[in-house]
Structure formats: C-alpha cells, structure tokens
C-alpha positions, -999 to +999 in steps of 0.1 A: -140-134+008-141-101+028-165-113+054-190-139+066-220-137+089-195-141+118-172-113+109-169-082+131-158-048+119-152-015+138-175+013+129-178+046+147-168+035+181-181+000+183-175-035+170-205-047+150-214-074+125-200-067+090-235-072+077-248-044+099-223-018+089-239+010+068-231+045+055-252+072+039-257+072+002-254+110+004-219+110+018-194+131-002-169+103+002-192+081-020-199+107-046-165+125-048-140+102-032-134+125-002-120+098+020-086+084+031-075+049+039-046+026+046-037-009+036-019-028+065-007-063+070-007-085+101+016-115+103+016-146+124+051-145+139+071-163+166+062-133+188+025-137+181+003-116+158+022-085+148+010-057+125+040-046+104+049-009+109+016-001+123+028+033+137+040+044+103+007+034+087-014+053+112+009+084+111+003+084+073-034+080+078-034+111+101-014+130+076-038+121+048-067+134+070-049+167+075-041+170+038-077+166+028-093+185+057-110+154+072-109+155+110-096+123+127-110+116+162-085+088+170-048+089+180-022+065+166-023+046+199-061+043+198-060+031+162-034+006+171-055-007+200-086-010+178-066-029+151-053-056+175-088-059+191-103-064+156-078-091+147-084-109+180-122-107+178-120-122+143-094-148+152-070-135+125-032-137+126-022-134+089-045-107+077-050-075+057-064-046+076-083-017+059-091+014+079-112+040+061-119+075+073-148+091+054-169+123+055-205+124+066-234+142+050-242+167+035-231+157+000-232+193-014-216+212+014-187+235+003-173+236+039-147+212+052-163+184+073-164+190+111-166+152+119-158+119+102-165+082+104-140+055+110-146+020+094-120-008+099-122-043+086-097-072+084-097-104+063-073-131+052-057-121+019-027-136+002-001-118-019-019-095-044+000-111-074+000-146-059+038-145-060+038-148-098+062-128-119+043-100-135+040-087-171+039-049-171+030-024-198+036+013-200+002+029-194-012+056-216-025+072-183-002+093-162+000+097-124-018+128-111+000+161-113+014+166-077+003+203-079-033+191-083-036+168-054-016+160-022+003+131-038+017+118-005-017+113+010-035+080+005-068+095-008-096+073-021-103+095-052-066+091-063-073+055-070-097+061-098-065+068-118-051+035-106-082+014-114-085+028-149-048+022-157-049-013-143-081-022-162-067-008-195-035-029-191-054-061-183-076-055-214-045-056-235-034-089-219-009-077-193-009-083-156-005-047-145+002-011-157+033+010-151+025+047-151+046+076-160+046+111-144+036+143-161+072+147-174+073+113-190+095+096-163+086+062-149+066+067-117+050+036-102+024+010-106-013+016-099-009+004-063+028-004-059+062+012-062+086+002-089+124-007-088+147-018-115+182-033-113+214-025-132+250-034-125+244-045-089+224-014-079+187-005-075+169+025-090+135+039-082+116+071-087+122+099-062+097+117-041+075+142-058+053+123-082+048+090-063+034+078-031+065+069-010+052+035+001+060+021+035+071-011+018+092+009-006+110+026+022+115-007+040+131-022+009+154+007+005+166+003+041+170-034+037+190-030+005+214-004+021+218-027+051+230-054+027+254-029+009+232-028-022+234+008-037+200+025-041+195+055-063+163+076-062+163+094-095+142+101-126+144+077-155+126+072-188+110+040-201+139+037-225+163+033-196+146+001-187+159-016-219+193-021-203+179-032-169+186-067-157+156-071-135+127-052-118+102-057-091+071-040-074+067-033-037+036-026-017+017-038+014-007-059-007+019-070-032+048-073-007+078-078-031+069-092-066+093-098-095+086-084-129+090-108-159+087-082-187+077-046-196+060-045-229+082-064-253+113-062-231+119-095-213+143-097-184+167-125-191+183-128-157+165-156-138+144-140-111+160-162-083+193-146-092+181-110-090+185-084-062+147-084-060+145-121-051+172-115-024+152-086-009+119-105-011+134-132+011+148-106+035+115-088+036+096-120+043+119-128+072+116-092+086+078-090+086+075-125+100+102-118+126+123-148+116+155-130+123+169-117+156+160-125+192+125-125+206+114-090+215+084-072+230+061-050+211+071-014+205+057+010+231+030+022+208+015-013+206+018-024+242-017-017+253-032-035+222 
C-alpha cells in the first residue's frame, strides 16, 4: 500500500497529507510523459536510517531535468534533506522513495517549461521480485533508439516501453522481459540491468543503449573488488546459451537471480553462482553490515 490517511508526502515546498496531494489534469507530464523521477531505497542500518547512494540518485535526477528541459528548483543537498525529513515524518526506516519532477500547465505549450513541481513520497516496499528466481523471455519490443531520446535520463515517458514489454512477457507466462537494442544485442530488462556469467566472469551491456543503473555500477565495483572480471560488451541472445548463470540489478529489484531465458534453463544452482555471491555482498553493503561505524557523508549531514 502506497499510503494511508496518516501518510505525509512532500509537494511543492511543504509536507501535506497524501490524500491532499493534487496535480492538474492539463499537465503535459500527464498527457505526454514530460516528467523525470528516481527510485531510491532507504535501509535500517546499524548507523540508523540511511538512504543508499542518495547523492548519485539526485545528481542523476538533476541530469534528467537538464536533458529534458525541465527546471529543478532544488539542490542535491536540499533534496537530501527533504528525503530524510520525509522518512522521519512517516516513521520509515526500510523504504522506497519516489521523487517526481513534473511540468505544470499549459498542456499545449511548445516552449520549455519555466517552472516545475516536485512530488516526493515514501513507502515500505520489499524486493520487486520477492527474491524469487525469475523466468525471462526475449521481448519482441526493443529499447528506444538512443538517438531519439536521452537514454541516460530517467524520463517517465521512456517507461511506456518498459510497461508494454513487461505486460507482453507476463501474458506469455514469464516473470519478466529481456529487451534487445536496435542492433539486436541484449540490452536490459524493463526496469533492471542484466548480467550473465561465463567461466568465472561477468558480462553486461555497455553504455549507449541502456540506463547505466546505480545498482549496476555498484555491482560492477563490488565484483572488481572481489577480483571477479567484468566485461561491458555487446552480445546477442545466442551468446546466452553457453552462460552458466544470470541476474538482474536495480534499486527496486536489488540483485535477483535468473532461472531461465525462454527455453534455456541455467543448470548451475543459484547459490553457487557469482550473482548469489554479489547479492550477499550488496545486501551487506547497503545495510552497512561491513566495516566500522561511520558518520553520514557530508552531503547528508544536515538531513
């Protein structure tokens, strides 16, 4: 459940009841998807409530605004402060945070907006896939051409592609889709990046046709710190026939193992895969179960 009658959200400079939050039905964001957002997780750690890589998320939000000509009236520090206040006001420690920056009226204006609205909500939300191994299928839909949209921006309209692909896969009895790029190479899932394993190494699609997820980049760093080779390169669906394992990464999904892709079933038990090892390391990292107690980074200290 996203909210109750006790839930507070942040909307245009103030904390209000979720039931009171409103937006215009004539907003171009509603009609055309001209909005940007982030998905962020907070964790209950030994050091208190901590939002994982909050600076990176809000730097990406600012980039998404610039890429889509939506002005953003808040700094990374201000967004950080609002986030921690929102969590505290709703008594949340383990939570998913959704900031959304959207354009105001008029709907039919051909000019870039001169102002924007900020909405931010938080709610308890477990792993997107409930930590179950997923069954993927190659989607008949492709990821958007990077020359048609700013592919590295997290834009609301981009996710129509994700929703359609995901629904199509589930209608055919699979858990999720795996999309190719315009050249027929494996790109990513509708809302998660994809890795496969072979001969003790990891492989994932390179920049260019994918959203380089913050979780993806964290997993690459973790793997390399554990001396696991990582190759960012193009590969076809046929390449996956010799893979020994695969997994998805994302803020909502965290790290989730893949059981099969179409009729190819991975025979290596998941608990013996690199993905399982990295899932454990990632969980320890975000929950700060490793290392000595430390203070918040400077960008978070005033939260």
